[in-house]
N, C-alpha and C positions, 0 to 999 in steps of 0.2 A: 090733778094739777101736773102739768108737764114740767119736768126739770129742764133748765136751760143748759143743755150739755155743752154748748159752745163756750160757756164761761167756766167750765170745770177744768181743774188741772188734770193732766194726763194720768198720774198715778191714781187719783180718786176715781176717775171714770173706769180705768182698767180694773181696779179692785172691786168696784160695784158690779161691773160686768162679770168678773170672776165669781162673785158671790151669788149671781143670778138675777141682778137688777139690770134691766135694759137701760141704755144710755139716755133714752128720751123720756121714759115714764116708769117710775118705780110703782108698779101697780099692785103686786101681791107680795106679802111678806114672805121671805125666803129663809130656809135652812134652820135658823137657830131659835125661832119663836117657840118651839115646842119644849125647850129646855126651861128649867126653873128660872124665874126672874132673878136678876142679880142686883146687889146694892151698887150705887154709883160712887163707890169709894175711889177717890183720886180724881174724879171728874170735876173740873172747875165749874162752880155754880155761882150765880149772882148772889150777893149778900142779902140777908132777909130784911135788913133795914138800909134804905138808900137815902142819900142827901137830896134835898129838893133841887129841881132843875128850873132855873129862871131864864126866860127868853132874853137874849141880849147879854147875859152874863158871860164874860170872857172865859170863866172857868167851866163853861159848858161847851166850849169849842174843842172838838175831838182832836184836831191837829195839835193844839196847844197842850192838851192833856197827855197825848202820847209822847210828845217831846219831853214833857216833865217826867213821865214814867221812866223813860230811859235813863234819866240822871238822878232819880230819887236817891237821896243819901242814906236812907235806912228803911227798914221794913215798915215802920209806922207810916212814914210819908208815902211810901209806895202803895200801901193799903188804902190810904185816903184818896189817892189819885185813882186807883182801880175802882173804888166805890163810885167816884164821880163819873168815870167812863161807863160803868154799868148803869148808872142812873140815866145817862143820856141814851144809851142803847135801849133801855126799857120803855122809853116814851114812844107811843104808837100814834099819837095825834088822832085817835079815834075812840070815842066813848064806848062804842060797841066792842072794839077789840080789847079795851082796858077791862071791861066787864068779863069778857070771855077769858082773858088771861088770869083774872082773879079766880075764876072757876077752875082753870087749869091748875093753878097752885093748890087749890083745895082738893082737887081730884088726885093730884100727885102726892100730897101729904097723906091722903087716905089710901094710897097705893092702888087707886082705881085707874090704872094706866090706860086701859082701853077707852075710858071716858076722856081722859086727858088727851089722847090722840085724836078723838073725834072733835073735841073743842079746838085743838090746834089746827086741824084740817080746816075748820070753819074760819079761823083767824087768817090763815094763809089764803083762803079763797077770797076773803074780804080785802086783805091788804098784803099782796104777795111780796112787797118790798120791805115788810117789817121783819128785820133780820132776827130779832129775838124769838119770834115764833118758830122759825126754822131751827134755831139753835136749841130751843127747848124740846122740839119734836125729835131732834137728833138724840138728845139726852134720854128721852123716854124709850126710843128704839134701842139705845144702848142697854138700858136697864132690862129690856125685854129680850136681850141677846140677839136682836135683829140688826146685825152689823151692816148688812147690805143697805137697808134704808137709812140707818144712822150715817153711814159714809156718804150716801147720796145727798142727804140733807146738809151735812157739813159742807159739801160742795156748793150748795145753794147759799149757805152762810158766807163762805169765803168769796163767792162771786160778787156778793153785795158789800162785804166788809172784810177785806183781806187781813185786817189787823185784829180779827177776833181771836185773841190768844186762847180763850177757852176752847174754841172749836179746833184750833191747831193742836193743842195739847191732847184733846179728846181723840183726834185723828191719830196722833202718835200712839196713844194707849191701844187703840183698836188694831192698828197695823202691827204693833209689837206683839199683841196677843195672837194675831193671825200669822206670825212668823216672818213678817216683812220688816226685818230690822233696819234695812237700809233706808226705806222710805219713812219708817217711824222716826229714825234719827233726824232726817231732814225736817219732818214736821215739828219735832221737839225743838230743834235749833231755830226754826222760823218763829216758834212761839217765844223763845227766849230773846230773840232780837227785838221783839215788841215789848215784852215784859220780862226783864232780866231777873226779877225776884219771884217768879212763879215757884211755889213750894214743891220740893222733891225733884223737879225737872232737871236741874243741873247735875244731880247725882246720877239720874237715869241717863243723861247725855254722856257723862263720863264712862259709864259702864258699857253703853252701846257703842261708843266710839272705839273702845278697846276691842269689842267683839267684831265690829264691822271693818274697822280700819287697822286694827292691830295696835299693840302697845308701842308708844313712841319711845325711842331710846335717847 
């Protein structure tokens, strides 16, 4: 499956190329896959239980939900809105994809990440505009320490849904771990513009701001 490089932001393309992934097609896992698989601590994941999504329900309109998320008065209401956003994102409108994604979850829960990747490859082949398949594949690549492919897949996520706060925060995590504090800070800030109540990210932004831009007097 060819990545649509024309839609990727420049830092993502540059970082993927630096790590050994061609801008047009991430074909072979690079660099970090031979290391021990890592936990996805800190990576924002969809909740295990999601509210139902009804067609025509105004609370299933993403524009409305994201506006509400920015002004949520407390953590509880922000979490409820986040859950609704995830519920909309998870809808594939394909019974086959839904079945495959259920198998992806089972494989991931069993830590059979190679199987999860094969299943996600199939979902993306069937429905390349299904954003959550790209997002989950990026997560699996991150767990396997394959940052090159994870960053490339995040580029695909953001090309389709620039408001995907989990992808932006995940990008920030990887760029920070790779030593690119400046672009990591931008990714974190972009995530907070969308979801100001993302856990731990405000503290990280403060620390990185001091490191990258210096302490304000």
